[in-house]
N, C-alpha and C positions, 0 to 999 in steps of 0.2 A: 707392479700388479696392471694390467693390461687395461687398454682404453673402455676395451668392452664390459670388462669387470666394472669399473666405474660408473659408466652407461647403466648397466642392469641396477646398480645398487642405487644410482640416483632415482631410477623409475620406482623402485620397489620404495623408497624414501618418499616420493611424490606419492603413490597410491597410499601408504600408510598415512599420511598426512591427510588427505582428501577423505578416508573412511574416520580418521579421528574427528576430523570438522563436521560431518555426517553427524556421528556420534554424540556430539556436542551439542549440535544444532537442536538435535532430537531432545535431548536431556533437557536444554533449557526451556524448550516449548512445553515440555510435562512440568516442569518447576515453575513455571510462569502461568502457566494454567488456562492458557490462551490460544486459539488458533488464528495466526494471522492473514490466514486466506478464506475461511469461513466464517468467521466472525471477528474481526479486528477491534480490540478494545476500542481504540480512536474513533470508530464509526459506530459506536454504542453509548446512548446516554439515556438516562432513567428508563433503561430496560428496552429501547427501542433502537431498532437499528438503522442506520440512514438507509440502505438499501429499500427498506420497507415504505418509507415516507417517498423514496424516489420513484418506487414502482408505480405507488398508487397516484402520484403526480404525472407520471409517463402516461398511464392509462387515461388520466383528464386532458391530455394532450398538451401537455406542457412543452416547451422548447426545450432540446438536450442541455445547451449552454447555461440557462437556468438550473438544470439540474446539477449541472456541474457545478455552479456555485454555490448551490445548496450545501453540495458535498464537501464543498472548502470552507463554506462556514460552520458547517457541522462538526468539523474536526480541528480547527485552528487553535483551541486551547489545548489540546491534545496531541499536535503533531501538526507542525509546519508554522505556527504562529502566525507573524507578519507576512510571511510568504505566500500561506494560506489565504490570508485576507486580499492580497494584492492578486492574487489567481481568480478568486471570486468579481472581483472590481471588474479585472480584465473581460471574463466571460459576460457580464453584466455589460459593460461596455460595447462589447461586440453585437448585443442584442438591441441595443439603444441606436447605435450607429445606423440600424437598417431602418429605424423609425417606422416599425411595423408592430408594435408595442400593443 
């Protein structure tokens, strides 16, 4: 077998793997019944999406760092756990450090 035949075979195998991964990802999204881009389940509680709360608070002039803290507090039980709580505290501490609350 020539070198070019090996390279061509590897390229076809890599392409087939990419296609298969894409198909599996699509199938999983269909089975799971949720969309991690438009409506991620870890950002929805009681039928309310975190983005809806954030948009309202942003319209009222809340600091973006507080909005980020809310996001991490909103999702901590479903994604991130302790790390999400630490991120929320980090954002709040930055606001407090300015002393303009």
